[in-house]
N, C-alpha and C positions, 0 to 999 in steps of 0.2 A: 551687622558690624563685622568687619574682616579682622582676622587674627594676624597681626603684623609681627608676632614674636618669631624668633629664629629657632630652628630645631635641626638636629642632626649635625653634620659636618660644618654647616654654616654657623651654627651656634658656637661650636668649639673654636672655629677660626676667629669669630668676633671676640670671644673671651680672651683668646691668646693674644690677639692684636692689641686689645685694650690693656692687658697686663704688661705687654712689652712696652707700650707707650708710657705707662706709669713708671716702669723701671728706667726707661730712658730719661724721663723728667727728673726722677730722683738722682740719677747719676749726674745729670746736668747741674742740678741744684747743689749736690754735694761737691762737684768739681769747682763750681763758682765760689762756694763757701771756703774751700781749701785755698783757692787762689787769693781771695780777699784776705784770709788769715795770713798767708805767706807774705803778701804785699805789706800788710800792717806790721808784721814782724821785721821785715827788712827795713821799712821806713823808720820804725821805732829804734832799731839798732843803729841806723845811720845817724839819727838825731842824737842818740846817746853817745855815740862815738865822737861826733863833732864837739859835744860839750865836755867830753872827758879830757882831763889834762894830759896832753901828750898823745892821745889816741890809743885805742884798744890794741890795734894791730902792732903799733910800735913797741908796746910793752909786753906783748904776748910771749915772746921768747924768754922773758925774764920771770915768768910766772912761778918757776920752781926755785928761784934764788933764795927767797926768804925761808921757805921750809928747809932748804939745804943748809942755810946758815944756822938755823935753830938746832937742827939735828947734829950738825958737826960740833957746835959749841957744847951741846948737851952731852955728846959722846966724850968730848975731852974732859968734862967735869962730871963724869958719870958717878963718881964716888960721892958727890955732893947732892945728888937727887933725893935720896931718902930723907936727908935733913930738910931739904926744901919742901918736900911733900908734907912733912910734919909742920913746917913753918906756916904753910897756907891752909892747914886743916881748919883753923877758926873761920877763915873766910868761906870755906866750903860749907861749914855748919851754918853760917849766916845765910848763904845762898839757899840751902835746903829749908831753913826756917822761913825765909821769905816765901818760897814756893808753897810750903805747907800751910802757913797762915793765909796766904792768898787763896789757896784752894778751898780751905774750910769756909772762909768768909764768902767767896764767890759761889760755892756750892749751896750754902744756906740761902743766899739771896736768889740764886737761880731756881732753887726749889720753890720758894714763895712765888716768884714771878711766873714760873711754869704753871702752877695751879691756878693763878689768877688769870692766865691767858689761854686756858684750855676750855674748849666748848663742852658744856655739860657739867663742868666742875667749878667754873669761875664763880666767885662770890658776887661779882658785879658784871654780868654778861655784857652790858653796854660799854664797859671800859676795856674789853678784850683787845680791840685795835690799839688802844693807847699803850697797854702793857707790851704788846708785840712790837710796836714801833720803838718803845724804850729799849727793848732787848736788841733790836736791830742797830740802834745807835751805839749801844754799849759794846757790841762786838765788831762794829764797823770801824771804830777808831782804834788804830794800833796802840799797843801798850807803850811803845816808845814815845809816841806823841803825847799821851797822857802823862807819862813820867817826866818828860821835858817841861811841860807846863807846871807840874807840881813841884819840880826841883826849883823852878824860878820863884815859886811862892814859899815853899817850905825849906829850901836848901837841900844839899845832897844828903844821902843816907838811905837806909832801907825802907823808911816809911813811904816815900813817894813811889818806890817800886812796888811795895805791897798793895797800895791803893790802886795803882794803875793795873796791875795784874788781876786784882780782885774784881774790878769793874769789867774788864774784858772777859774774865772767867764767868761772871754772873750772866752776861749776855749770851755767851756760847753755850754754857750748860743749861741756861733757861730754855733755849731753843730745843736742845736735845731732850731735856726732861719733859717738855711740853709734848713732843712727838710720842714719847713713851706713855705719858698719861692719857693721851687720846685713845690708846688701845686698851685702857683699863676697863674691867667689867664694872658696870654701873649698878648692878643688883645689890651689892653690899651698901652702896651709898643710898639707894632707895630704901633699903631696910632700915638703915640708921635714921633716915629722914622721917620714917613712919613712927619712930620712937621719940621724936623731938630733939634729936642731936643737933648741936651747933655745927656751923660750917667747919670749924677747926677739928671737931671730933669726927666728922665724916671724912675729912682728908686724912687724919691721923690713923683712924681705925679701918676705913673702908678702901682707901686708895694707896697709901704708902706701903702697906704690907705687900701689895701686888707689884709695885714698881721699884721697891728698894734694891733688889739685885742689879737691875739695869742702871739705876741711879748711882750706886756704888761703883759699878764698872766704868761708867762715864767719868766719875769723879777721879778714879785712879788714873785713867788715861789722861785726864786734864792735868793731874799732878806731874806726870812725866813732862808734858808740854811746858808747864810753869817752871820747872827746874831749868830748862833751856832759856825760857824767857827771862828769868831772874838773873841768869848769867849774862845774857845779852844786855840787859838794862844796866849792868854794872859799868859798861863802856860809856854811859852818859853820866856817870857819877852817882849811881844809885846803890853803891856799896856791894859787898859780896865778892865772890871770886872773879867776876867780870871786871870789877874795878882794879883788882890786883893785876889781872891779865893785861888790861889796857896800859897800866904803868910800866909793866915789864916789856911790852912790845914797843911802847913809845921811847923807852930808854935806848933801845937798839942793842948793838953788840956789847957784850959784857954782862948782860942780864938775860940772854937768850936761854940760859940754863933754867932760870926761874920761870920763863914762859913755858918751857918744855914740862917742868914739874906741874904747872897749873893745868896745862893741856892734859897731862896724864890723870890728874885728879878729876877734872871735869869729864873726860871721856869715861873713866872708870865708874864715876857716879851715875852718869846717864845710862850706861849699859846695865849696871846693877839694878837701878830702879826700873828700867825697862823690863828686865827679866822677872823681877819680883811682881811688878804690876801685871804683866801678861799672865803670870801663873795664877794670880788671884782673880783676875778678870775672867779667865777661862773657867775657873772654879765657880764663880758666881753665876755666869751666864749659861754654862753647859753642864755644870755639875761634876767636872773632872779637871785635873791639872794637865797642863801642856807637857 
């Protein structure tokens, strides 16, 4: 039997040519992917521009008109801003309450769903695909779609917003919690099983102490997101600061100072909670403050 393997310079040349061929193929595939992506972006933009009232390019030069009007009117009535900020504080509290309640409810539901959908921890292993698909559906449907449906049934107010954000939060946090739980050490669970502990006791005593810091970190991050979401849902009649902002913006000139006050409140609140949340998340996950 003859040895057909290459050796010496021939082997090096063959390896190099094979490597260069692979590099060329990867570059070709990468270039084709970028070209397809660019074509899709251009075609999508053209379709959107055709359906946009007036066209995007026709109104592009007026993009700064509204902010300029708001700022100019707010500057003229600068002395009224502190009173307006106090006026809309109750709406801000309502927005924060919606976000807090939604985060608590969604985190609790996500915790249960995550444990029921994690291999090695699930109480009913055969139902893992069902719970995972349920979380997929919950986080796939945008909050604003759920809120619009609930407003049609329940009417306007904070309750539809809270339910909508809670459902989306449960799906999103359930996925993140499940990924954390998959890395948990199963030895405590096995030890509890040998003592005859129930599934709830095994999760409470064997799993949650390991994953609690990461769970709390993700919940705090979600709370930041939910503050923004609750403000956005106010635009569709779900109450809170977003509802007041929509009214001020819809009224137009004459109430732009109120819109500016609401923007200041919203921006300050988001920055504040972002800093506080980041500080505590770093403390939970890394053991130190930022």
